[in-house]
mmCIF file as gemmi writes it, N, C-alpha and C atoms, coordinates in Angstrom:
data_model
loop_
_atom_site.group_PDB
_atom_site.id
_atom_site.type_symbol
_atom_site.label_atom_id
_atom_site.label_alt_id
_atom_site.label_comp_id
_atom_site.label_asym_id
_atom_site.label_entity_id
_atom_site.label_seq_id
_atom_site.pdbx_PDB_ins_code
_atom_site.Cartn_x
_atom_site.Cartn_y
_atom_site.Cartn_z
_atom_site.occupancy
_atom_site.B_iso_or_equiv
_atom_site.pdbx_formal_charge
_atom_site.auth_seq_id
_atom_site.auth_asym_id
_atom_site.pdbx_PDB_model_num
ATOM 1 N N . UNK Axp A 1 ? 23.12 12.552 5.897 1 0 ? 1 A 1
ATOM 2 C CA . UNK Axp A 1 ? 22.399 13.186 7.519 1 0 ? 1 A 1
ATOM 3 C C . UNK Axp A 1 ? 23.409 12.556 8.301 1 0 ? 1 A 1
ATOM 4 N N . UNK Axp A 2 ? 23.804 13.324 9.338 1 0 ? 2 A 1
ATOM 5 C CA . UNK Axp A 2 ? 23.437 11.907 10.006 1 0 ? 2 A 1
ATOM 6 C C . UNK Axp A 2 ? 22.779 12.529 11.562 1 0 ? 2 A 1
ATOM 7 N N . UNK Axp A 3 ? 22.076 11.574 12.069 1 0 ? 3 A 1
ATOM 8 C CA . UNK Axp A 3 ? 21.301 11.102 13.486 1 0 ? 3 A 1
ATOM 9 C C . UNK Axp A 3 ? 22.18 11.178 14.684 1 0 ? 3 A 1
ATOM 10 N N . UNK Axp A 4 ? 21.121 11.888 15.639 1 0 ? 4 A 1
ATOM 11 C CA . UNK Axp A 4 ? 21.708 10.409 17.303 1 0 ? 4 A 1
ATOM 12 C C . UNK Axp A 4 ? 20.639 9.457 17.758 1 0 ? 4 A 1
ATOM 13 N N . UNK Axp A 5 ? 20.689 9.027 18.222 1 0 ? 5 A 1
ATOM 14 C CA . UNK Axp A 5 ? 19.977 7.107 18.449 1 0 ? 5 A 1
ATOM 15 C C . UNK Axp A 5 ? 19.822 7.863 19.286 1 0 ? 5 A 1
ATOM 16 N N . UNK Axp A 6 ? 18.511 7.621 19.799 1 0 ? 6 A 1
ATOM 17 C CA . UNK Axp A 6 ? 17.926 8.126 21.757 1 0 ? 6 A 1
ATOM 18 C C . UNK Axp A 6 ? 17.803 6.964 21.907 1 0 ? 6 A 1
ATOM 19 N N . UNK Axp A 7 ? 17.538 7.737 23.975 1 0 ? 7 A 1
ATOM 20 C CA . UNK Axp A 7 ? 17.236 6.325 25.107 1 0 ? 7 A 1
ATOM 21 C C . UNK Axp A 7 ? 15.226 6.696 24.851 1 0 ? 7 A 1
ATOM 22 N N . UNK Axp A 8 ? 14.756 5.537 24.15 1 0 ? 8 A 1
ATOM 23 C CA . UNK Axp A 8 ? 13.324 5.451 24.169 1 0 ? 8 A 1
ATOM 24 C C . UNK Axp A 8 ? 12.913 3.76 24.808 1 0 ? 8 A 1
ATOM 25 N N . UNK Axp A 9 ? 12.171 4.443 26.336 1 0 ? 9 A 1
ATOM 26 C CA . UNK Axp A 9 ? 12.818 3.662 27.754 1 0 ? 9 A 1
ATOM 27 C C . UNK Axp A 9 ? 13.109 2.572 27.667 1 0 ? 9 A 1
ATOM 28 N N . UNK Axp A 10 ? 12.908 1.292 27.153 1 0 ? 10 A 1
ATOM 29 C CA . UNK Axp A 10 ? 14.355 0.068 27.785 1 0 ? 10 A 1
ATOM 30 C C . UNK Axp A 10 ? 15.62 0.059 26.282 1 0 ? 10 A 1
ATOM 31 N N . UNK Axp A 11 ? 14.495 0.966 24.652 1 0 ? 11 A 1
ATOM 32 C CA . UNK Axp A 11 ? 15.187 0.931 23.803 1 0 ? 11 A 1
ATOM 33 C C . UNK Axp A 11 ? 15.365 2.047 22.941 1 0 ? 11 A 1
ATOM 34 N N . UNK Axp A 12 ? 16.683 1.808 21.613 1 0 ? 12 A 1
ATOM 35 C CA . UNK Axp A 12 ? 16.725 2.938 20.832 1 0 ? 12 A 1
ATOM 36 C C . UNK Axp A 12 ? 16.222 3.139 20.079 1 0 ? 12 A 1
ATOM 37 N N . UNK Axp A 13 ? 16.414 4.447 19.258 1 0 ? 13 A 1
ATOM 38 C CA . UNK Axp A 13 ? 15.265 4.685 18.323 1 0 ? 13 A 1
ATOM 39 C C . UNK Axp A 13 ? 15.945 6.581 17.431 1 0 ? 13 A 1
ATOM 40 N N . UNK Axp A 14 ? 15.889 6.603 16.674 1 0 ? 14 A 1
ATOM 41 C CA . UNK Axp A 14 ? 15.949 7.362 15.673 1 0 ? 14 A 1
ATOM 42 C C . UNK Axp A 14 ? 14.593 8.867 15.873 1 0 ? 14 A 1
ATOM 43 N N . UNK Axp A 15 ? 14.685 10.157 15.702 1 0 ? 15 A 1
ATOM 44 C CA . UNK Axp A 15 ? 13.965 11.308 14.884 1 0 ? 15 A 1
ATOM 45 C C . UNK Axp A 15 ? 14.099 11.111 14.506 1 0 ? 15 A 1
ATOM 46 N N . UNK Axp A 16 ? 13.127 11.682 13.58 1 0 ? 16 A 1
ATOM 47 C CA . UNK Axp A 16 ? 12.913 11.975 12.307 1 0 ? 16 A 1
ATOM 48 C C . UNK Axp A 16 ? 12.419 13.346 12.017 1 0 ? 16 A 1
ATOM 49 N N . UNK Axp A 17 ? 13.283 14.362 11.351 1 0 ? 17 A 1
ATOM 50 C CA . UNK Axp A 17 ? 12.439 15.787 10.901 1 0 ? 17 A 1
ATOM 51 C C . UNK Axp A 17 ? 10.824 16.04 10.593 1 0 ? 17 A 1
ATOM 52 N N . UNK Axp A 18 ? 10.439 16.878 10.955 1 0 ? 18 A 1
ATOM 53 C CA . UNK Axp A 18 ? 8.549 16.743 10.434 1 0 ? 18 A 1
ATOM 54 C C . UNK Axp A 18 ? 8.851 17.369 8.731 1 0 ? 18 A 1
ATOM 55 N N . UNK Axp A 19 ? 9.926 17.973 8.063 1 0 ? 19 A 1
ATOM 56 C CA . UNK Axp A 19 ? 10.253 18.033 6.605 1 0 ? 19 A 1
ATOM 57 C C . UNK Axp A 19 ? 10.603 16.572 6.104 1 0 ? 19 A 1
ATOM 58 N N . UNK Axp A 20 ? 11.423 15.516 6.701 1 0 ? 20 A 1
ATOM 59 C CA . UNK Axp A 20 ? 11.343 14.488 6.091 1 0 ? 20 A 1
ATOM 60 C C . UNK Axp A 20 ? 10.044 13.487 5.655 1 0 ? 20 A 1
ATOM 61 N N . UNK Axp A 21 ? 9.327 13.561 7.146 1 0 ? 21 A 1
ATOM 62 C CA . UNK Axp A 21 ? 8.186 12.948 7.089 1 0 ? 21 A 1
ATOM 63 C C . UNK Axp A 21 ? 7.343 13.818 5.198 1 0 ? 21 A 1
ATOM 64 N N . UNK Axp A 22 ? 7.544 14.387 5.52 1 0 ? 22 A 1
ATOM 65 C CA . UNK Axp A 22 ? 6.384 15.395 4.991 1 0 ? 22 A 1
ATOM 66 C C . UNK Axp A 22 ? 7.11 14.531 3.187 1 0 ? 22 A 1
ATOM 67 N N . UNK Axp A 23 ? 8.508 15.22 2.938 1 0 ? 23 A 1
ATOM 68 C CA . UNK Axp A 23 ? 8.563 15.123 1.874 1 0 ? 23 A 1
ATOM 69 C C . UNK Axp A 23 ? 8.123 13.176 1.187 1 0 ? 23 A 1
ATOM 70 N N . UNK Axp A 24 ? 8.52 12.486 2.042 1 0 ? 24 A 1
ATOM 71 C CA . UNK Axp A 24 ? 8.502 11.507 1.944 1 0 ? 24 A 1
ATOM 72 C C . UNK Axp A 24 ? 7.253 10.064 2.281 1 0 ? 24 A 1
ATOM 73 N N . UNK Axp A 25 ? 6.256 11.118 2.884 1 0 ? 25 A 1
ATOM 74 C CA . UNK Axp A 25 ? 4.831 10.923 3.379 1 0 ? 25 A 1
ATOM 75 C C . UNK Axp A 25 ? 4.325 9.462 4.335 1 0 ? 25 A 1
ATOM 76 N N . UNK Axp A 26 ? 5.948 9.732 5.222 1 0 ? 26 A 1
ATOM 77 C CA . UNK Axp A 26 ? 5.506 8.617 6.489 1 0 ? 26 A 1
ATOM 78 C C . UNK Axp A 26 ? 4.919 9.235 7.056 1 0 ? 26 A 1
ATOM 79 N N . UNK Axp A 27 ? 3.883 8.159 7.054 1 0 ? 27 A 1
ATOM 80 C CA . UNK Axp A 27 ? 2.735 8.448 8.66 1 0 ? 27 A 1
ATOM 81 C C . UNK Axp A 27 ? 3.063 7.62 9.609 1 0 ? 27 A 1
ATOM 82 N N . UNK Axp A 28 ? 2.149 6.517 9.871 1 0 ? 28 A 1
ATOM 83 C CA . UNK Axp A 28 ? 2.5 5.752 11.336 1 0 ? 28 A 1
ATOM 84 C C . UNK Axp A 28 ? 4.066 4.618 10.962 1 0 ? 28 A 1
ATOM 85 N N . UNK Axp A 29 ? 4.268 4.135 10.197 1 0 ? 29 A 1
ATOM 86 C CA . UNK Axp A 29 ? 4.895 3.067 9.716 1 0 ? 29 A 1
ATOM 87 C C . UNK Axp A 29 ? 5.967 2.776 8.796 1 0 ? 29 A 1
ATOM 88 N N . UNK Axp A 30 ? 7.172 2.964 8.889 1 0 ? 30 A 1
ATOM 89 C CA . UNK Axp A 30 ? 8.435 2.376 7.293 1 0 ? 30 A 1
ATOM 90 C C . UNK Axp A 30 ? 8.111 1.026 8.306 1 0 ? 30 A 1
ATOM 91 N N . UNK Axp A 31 ? 9.085 0.436 6.528 1 0 ? 31 A 1
ATOM 92 C CA . UNK Axp A 31 ? 9.405 -0.724 6.643 1 0 ? 31 A 1
ATOM 93 C C . UNK Axp A 31 ? 11.182 -0.607 6.56 1 0 ? 31 A 1
ATOM 94 N N . UNK Axp A 32 ? 11.52 -1.497 7.039 1 0 ? 32 A 1
ATOM 95 C CA . UNK Axp A 32 ? 13.395 -1.112 7.468 1 0 ? 32 A 1
ATOM 96 C C . UNK Axp A 32 ? 13.667 -2.909 6.697 1 0 ? 32 A 1
ATOM 97 N N . UNK Axp A 33 ? 14.614 -2.601 5.721 1 0 ? 33 A 1
ATOM 98 C CA . UNK Axp A 33 ? 14.869 -3.222 5.559 1 0 ? 33 A 1
ATOM 99 C C . UNK Axp A 33 ? 16.212 -3.204 5.539 1 0 ? 33 A 1
ATOM 100 N N . UNK Axp A 34 ? 17.16 -4.235 5.677 1 0 ? 34 A 1
ATOM 101 C CA . UNK Axp A 34 ? 18.576 -4.335 6.286 1 0 ? 34 A 1
ATOM 102 C C . UNK Axp A 34 ? 18.938 -4.701 5.246 1 0 ? 34 A 1
ATOM 103 N N . UNK Axp A 35 ? 20.039 -4.57 4.531 1 0 ? 35 A 1
ATOM 104 C CA . UNK Axp A 35 ? 20.799 -4.672 3.02 1 0 ? 35 A 1
ATOM 105 C C . UNK Axp A 35 ? 22.435 -4.503 2.955 1 0 ? 35 A 1
ATOM 106 N N . UNK Axp A 36 ? 23.143 -5.463 3.347 1 0 ? 36 A 1
ATOM 107 C CA . UNK Axp A 36 ? 24.248 -5.301 3.089 1 0 ? 36 A 1
ATOM 108 C C . UNK Axp A 36 ? 25.331 -4.124 4.113 1 0 ? 36 A 1
ATOM 109 N N . UNK Axp A 37 ? 25.095 -4.481 5.339 1 0 ? 37 A 1
ATOM 110 C CA . UNK Axp A 37 ? 25.449 -3.1 5.826 1 0 ? 37 A 1
ATOM 111 C C . UNK Axp A 37 ? 24.829 -1.503 5.745 1 0 ? 37 A 1
ATOM 112 N N . UNK Axp A 38 ? 23.613 -1.749 5.815 1 0 ? 38 A 1
ATOM 113 C CA . UNK Axp A 38 ? 22.751 -0.391 5.535 1 0 ? 38 A 1
ATOM 114 C C . UNK Axp A 38 ? 21.408 -1.036 6.303 1 0 ? 38 A 1
ATOM 115 N N . UNK Axp A 39 ? 20.826 -0.165 6.586 1 0 ? 39 A 1
ATOM 116 C CA . UNK Axp A 39 ? 19.652 0.179 6.866 1 0 ? 39 A 1
ATOM 117 C C . UNK Axp A 39 ? 18.585 0.945 6.464 1 0 ? 39 A 1
ATOM 118 N N . UNK Axp A 40 ? 18.177 0.593 5.762 1 0 ? 40 A 1
ATOM 119 C CA . UNK Axp A 40 ? 17.135 1.321 4.714 1 0 ? 40 A 1
ATOM 120 C C . UNK Axp A 40 ? 15.24 1.543 5.059 1 0 ? 40 A 1
ATOM 121 N N . UNK Axp A 41 ? 14.972 2.88 5.705 1 0 ? 41 A 1
ATOM 122 C CA . UNK Axp A 41 ? 13.669 3.361 5.819 1 0 ? 41 A 1
ATOM 123 C C . UNK Axp A 41 ? 12.418 4.047 4.868 1 0 ? 41 A 1
ATOM 124 N N . UNK Axp A 42 ? 12.387 2.821 4.473 1 0 ? 42 A 1
ATOM 125 C CA . UNK Axp A 42 ? 11.732 3.084 3.034 1 0 ? 42 A 1
ATOM 126 C C . UNK Axp A 42 ? 9.688 3.099 3.517 1 0 ? 42 A 1
ATOM 127 N N . UNK Axp A 43 ? 8.591 4.313 3.133 1 0 ? 43 A 1
ATOM 128 C CA . UNK Axp A 43 ? 7.387 4.374 3.712 1 0 ? 43 A 1
ATOM 129 C C . UNK Axp A 43 ? 6.951 3.274 3.34 1 0 ? 43 A 1
ATOM 130 N N . UNK Axp A 44 ? 5.918 2.947 3.866 1 0 ? 44 A 1
ATOM 131 C CA . UNK Axp A 44 ? 4.719 1.987 3.842 1 0 ? 44 A 1
ATOM 132 C C . UNK Axp A 44 ? 3.591 2.226 2.836 1 0 ? 44 A 1
ATOM 133 N N . UNK Axp A 45 ? 4.189 2.207 1.482 1 0 ? 45 A 1
ATOM 134 C CA . UNK Axp A 45 ? 2.58 2.274 1.212 1 0 ? 45 A 1
ATOM 135 C C . UNK Axp A 45 ? 1.134 1.539 0.918 1 0 ? 45 A 1
ATOM 136 N N . UNK Axp A 46 ? -0.083 1.866 0.79 1 0 ? 46 A 1
ATOM 137 C CA . UNK Axp A 46 ? -0.829 0.834 0.477 1 0 ? 46 A 1
ATOM 138 C C . UNK Axp A 46 ? -1.247 0.571 -1.143 1 0 ? 46 A 1
ATOM 139 N N . UNK Axp A 47 ? -1.103 0.151 -1.367 1 0 ? 47 A 1
ATOM 140 C CA . UNK Axp A 47 ? -0.922 0.425 -3.654 1 0 ? 47 A 1
ATOM 141 C C . UNK Axp A 47 ? -2.997 0.134 -3.433 1 0 ? 47 A 1
ATOM 142 N N . UNK Axp A 48 ? -3.567 -0.401 -2.89 1 0 ? 48 A 1
ATOM 143 C CA . UNK Axp A 48 ? -5.599 -0.724 -3.165 1 0 ? 48 A 1
ATOM 144 C C . UNK Axp A 48 ? -6.029 0.963 -2.748 1 0 ? 48 A 1
ATOM 145 N N . UNK Axp A 49 ? -4.766 1.329 -1.796 1 0 ? 49 A 1
ATOM 146 C CA . UNK Axp A 49 ? -5.774 2.539 -0.538 1 0 ? 49 A 1
ATOM 147 C C . UNK Axp A 49 ? -5.705 4.006 -2.065 1 0 ? 49 A 1
ATOM 148 N N . UNK Axp A 50 ? -7.658 4.122 -2.194 1 0 ? 50 A 1
ATOM 149 C CA . UNK Axp A 50 ? -8.386 4.283 -2.761 1 0 ? 50 A 1
ATOM 150 C C . UNK Axp A 50 ? -9.044 3.691 -3.924 1 0 ? 50 A 1
ATOM 151 N N . UNK Axp A 51 ? -9.23 2.804 -4.006 1 0 ? 51 A 1
ATOM 152 C CA . UNK Axp A 51 ? -9.239 1.521 -5.088 1 0 ? 51 A 1
ATOM 153 C C . UNK Axp A 51 ? -11.69 1.464 -4.856 1 0 ? 51 A 1
ATOM 154 N N . UNK Axp A 52 ? -11.318 1.479 -3.501 1 0 ? 52 A 1
ATOM 155 C CA . UNK Axp A 52 ? -13.512 1.29 -3.183 1 0 ? 52 A 1
ATOM 156 C C . UNK Axp A 52 ? -13.694 3.083 -4.442 1 0 ? 52 A 1
ATOM 157 N N . UNK Axp A 53 ? -12.713 4.171 -4.189 1 0 ? 53 A 1
ATOM 158 C CA . UNK Axp A 53 ? -14.42 5.247 -4.198 1 0 ? 53 A 1
ATOM 159 C C . UNK Axp A 53 ? -13.696 5.298 -5.405 1 0 ? 53 A 1
ATOM 160 N N . UNK Axp A 54 ? -12.46 4.358 -6.131 1 0 ? 54 A 1
ATOM 161 C CA . UNK Axp A 54 ? -12.02 4.512 -7.829 1 0 ? 54 A 1
ATOM 162 C C . UNK Axp A 54 ? -13.528 3.945 -8.585 1 0 ? 54 A 1
ATOM 163 N N . UNK Axp A 55 ? -13.528 2.337 -7.8 1 0 ? 55 A 1
ATOM 164 C CA . UNK Axp A 55 ? -14.211 1.708 -8.603 1 0 ? 55 A 1
ATOM 165 C C . UNK Axp A 55 ? -15.933 1.869 -8.786 1 0 ? 55 A 1
ATOM 166 N N . UNK Axp A 56 ? -16.279 2.461 -7.003 1 0 ? 56 A 1
ATOM 167 C CA . UNK Axp A 56 ? -17.309 3.526 -7.224 1 0 ? 56 A 1
ATOM 168 C C . UNK Axp A 56 ? -17.728 4.667 -8.425 1 0 ? 56 A 1
ATOM 169 N N . UNK Axp A 57 ? -16.465 4.646 -8.529 1 0 ? 57 A 1
ATOM 170 C CA . UNK Axp A 57 ? -17.221 6.224 -9.661 1 0 ? 57 A 1
ATOM 171 C C . UNK Axp A 57 ? -17.397 5.878 -11.4 1 0 ? 57 A 1
ATOM 172 N N . UNK Axp A 58 ? -16.432 4.632 -11.439 1 0 ? 58 A 1
ATOM 173 C CA . UNK Axp A 58 ? -16.701 4.133 -12.922 1 0 ? 58 A 1
ATOM 174 C C . UNK Axp A 58 ? -17.74 3.317 -12.841 1 0 ? 58 A 1
ATOM 175 N N . UNK Axp A 59 ? -18.388 3.153 -11.718 1 0 ? 59 A 1
ATOM 176 C CA . UNK Axp A 59 ? -19.836 2.231 -12.135 1 0 ? 59 A 1
ATOM 177 C C . UNK Axp A 59 ? -20.656 3.993 -11.714 1 0 ? 59 A 1
ATOM 178 N N . UNK Axp A 60 ? -20.5 4.842 -11.112 1 0 ? 60 A 1
ATOM 179 C CA . UNK Axp A 60 ? -21.535 5.87 -11.772 1 0 ? 60 A 1
ATOM 180 C C . UNK Axp A 60 ? -21.647 6.501 -13.529 1 0 ? 60 A 1
ATOM 181 N N . UNK Axp A 61 ? -20.094 5.695 -13.396 1 0 ? 61 A 1
ATOM 182 C CA . UNK Axp A 61 ? -19.78 6.085 -15.201 1 0 ? 61 A 1
ATOM 183 C C . UNK Axp A 61 ? -20.246 5.505 -15.787 1 0 ? 61 A 1
ATOM 184 N N . UNK Axp A 62 ? -20.918 4.071 -15.593 1 0 ? 62 A 1
ATOM 185 C CA . UNK Axp A 62 ? -21.492 2.753 -16.357 1 0 ? 62 A 1
ATOM 186 C C . UNK Axp A 62 ? -20.066 2.842 -16.827 1 0 ? 62 A 1
ATOM 187 N N . UNK Axp A 63 ? -18.635 2.532 -15.972 1 0 ? 63 A 1
ATOM 188 C CA . UNK Axp A 63 ? -17.826 2.265 -16.95 1 0 ? 63 A 1
ATOM 189 C C . UNK Axp A 63 ? -17.263 0.45 -16.25 1 0 ? 63 A 1
ATOM 190 N N . UNK Axp A 64 ? -17.627 0.083 -15.881 1 0 ? 64 A 1
ATOM 191 C CA . UNK Axp A 64 ? -16.926 -0.718 -14.988 1 0 ? 64 A 1
ATOM 192 C C . UNK Axp A 64 ? -18.142 -2.534 -16.085 1 0 ? 64 A 1
ATOM 193 N N . UNK Axp A 65 ? -17.811 -1.789 -17.178 1 0 ? 65 A 1
ATOM 194 C CA . UNK Axp A 65 ? -18.182 -3.429 -17.891 1 0 ? 65 A 1
ATOM 195 C C . UNK Axp A 65 ? -17.087 -4.498 -18.577 1 0 ? 65 A 1
ATOM 196 N N . UNK Axp A 66 ? -17.421 -6.025 -18.524 1 0 ? 66 A 1
ATOM 197 C CA . UNK Axp A 66 ? -16.403 -6.8 -18.792 1 0 ? 66 A 1
ATOM 198 C C . UNK Axp A 66 ? -15.71 -6.276 -20.184 1 0 ? 66 A 1
ATOM 199 N N . UNK Axp A 67 ? -14.182 -6.896 -19.994 1 0 ? 67 A 1
ATOM 200 C CA . UNK Axp A 67 ? -13.48 -7.313 -21.035 1 0 ? 67 A 1
ATOM 201 C C . UNK Axp A 67 ? -13.159 -8.7 -21.975 1 0 ? 67 A 1
ATOM 202 N N . UNK Axp A 68 ? -13.834 -9.471 -21.37 1 0 ? 68 A 1
ATOM 203 C CA . UNK Axp A 68 ? -14.22 -10.697 -21.326 1 0 ? 68 A 1
ATOM 204 C C . UNK Axp A 68 ? -15.324 -11.401 -20.413 1 0 ? 68 A 1
ATOM 205 N N . UNK Axp A 69 ? -15.658 -12.144 -21.829 1 0 ? 69 A 1
ATOM 206 C CA . UNK Axp A 69 ? -17.058 -12.741 -21.527 1 0 ? 69 A 1
ATOM 207 C C . UNK Axp A 69 ? -16.571 -13.383 -20 1 0 ? 69 A 1
ATOM 208 N N . UNK Axp A 70 ? -18.108 -13.195 -19.086 1 0 ? 70 A 1
ATOM 209 C CA . UNK Axp A 70 ? -17.958 -14.075 -18.262 1 0 ? 70 A 1
ATOM 210 C C . UNK Axp A 70 ? -18.141 -15.556 -18.289 1 0 ? 70 A 1
ATOM 211 N N . UNK Axp A 71 ? -16.761 -16.2 -17.763 1 0 ? 71 A 1
ATOM 212 C CA . UNK Axp A 71 ? -17.254 -18.043 -18.171 1 0 ? 71 A 1
ATOM 213 C C . UNK Axp A 71 ? -17.986 -18.881 -17.285 1 0 ? 71 A 1
ATOM 214 N N . UNK Axp A 72 ? -19.198 -18.43 -15.847 1 0 ? 72 A 1
ATOM 215 C CA . UNK Axp A 72 ? -19.999 -19.218 -15.859 1 0 ? 72 A 1
ATOM 216 C C . UNK Axp A 72 ? -21.589 -18.979 -16.836 1 0 ? 72 A 1
ATOM 217 N N . UNK Axp A 73 ? -21.41 -19.072 -17.92 1 0 ? 73 A 1
ATOM 218 C CA . UNK Axp A 73 ? -23.141 -18.365 -18.818 1 0 ? 73 A 1
ATOM 219 C C . UNK Axp A 73 ? -24.164 -20.24 -18.15 1 0 ? 73 A 1
ATOM 220 N N . UNK Axp A 74 ? -24.537 -19.937 -19.102 1 0 ? 74 A 1
ATOM 221 C CA . UNK Axp A 74 ? -26.123 -20.982 -18.349 1 0 ? 74 A 1
ATOM 222 C C . UNK Axp A 74 ? -25.806 -22.228 -19.187 1 0 ? 74 A 1
ATOM 223 N N . UNK Axp A 75 ? -24.327 -22.307 -20.442 1 0 ? 75 A 1
ATOM 224 C CA . UNK Axp A 75 ? -23.785 -23.802 -21.365 1 0 ? 75 A 1
ATOM 225 C C . UNK Axp A 75 ? -23.192 -24.26 -20.891 1 0 ? 75 A 1
ATOM 226 N N . UNK Axp A 76 ? -22.404 -23.533 -19.998 1 0 ? 76 A 1
ATOM 227 C CA . UNK Axp A 76 ? -21.782 -24.123 -18.938 1 0 ? 76 A 1
ATOM 228 C C . UNK Axp A 76 ? -22.079 -24.628 -17.768 1 0 ? 76 A 1
ATOM 229 N N . UNK Axp A 77 ? -23.215 -24.274 -17.835 1 0 ? 77 A 1
ATOM 230 C CA . UNK Axp A 77 ? -23.899 -25.137 -16.755 1 0 ? 77 A 1
ATOM 231 C C . UNK Axp A 77 ? -24.864 -26.097 -16.815 1 0 ? 77 A 1
ATOM 232 N N . UNK Axp A 78 ? -24.882 -26.419 -17.881 1 0 ? 78 A 1
ATOM 233 C CA . UNK Axp A 78 ? -25.707 -28.017 -17.773 1 0 ? 78 A 1
ATOM 234 C C . UNK Axp A 78 ? -24.655 -28.335 -18.083 1 0 ? 78 A 1
ATOM 235 N N . UNK Axp A 79 ? -23.33 -28.737 -18.104 1 0 ? 79 A 1
ATOM 236 C CA . UNK Axp A 79 ? -22.484 -29.717 -18.492 1 0 ? 79 A 1
ATOM 237 C C . UNK Axp A 79 ? -22.571 -30.098 -16.955 1 0 ? 79 A 1
ATOM 238 N N . UNK Axp A 80 ? -23.036 -29.399 -16.024 1 0 ? 80 A 1
ATOM 239 C CA . UNK Axp A 80 ? -22.405 -29.668 -14.836 1 0 ? 80 A 1
ATOM 240 C C . UNK Axp A 80 ? -23.786 -30.358 -13.763 1 0 ? 80 A 1
ATOM 241 N N . UNK Axp A 81 ? -25.042 -30.932 -14.954 1 0 ? 81 A 1
ATOM 242 C CA . UNK Axp A 81 ? -26.555 -31.352 -14.644 1 0 ? 81 A 1
ATOM 243 C C . UNK Axp A 81 ? -26.339 -33.08 -14.433 1 0 ? 81 A 1
């Protein structure tokens, strides 16, 4: 796909069509990757987005149990006294 470079104030930039923004879920930012003569635009992802709601749902469903026992039990505390 060929697109034009446009003047933006003292800089230059590119415009992306709405269909491209929607298809790649691009919101406000992209990651710019410079690689072997190429410029790559990558959508910025938020890997932990939605975790708070998921943890709350786990707690509500009583699914937030420890698989490994807590290491700070009373017998360990005695060593520090």
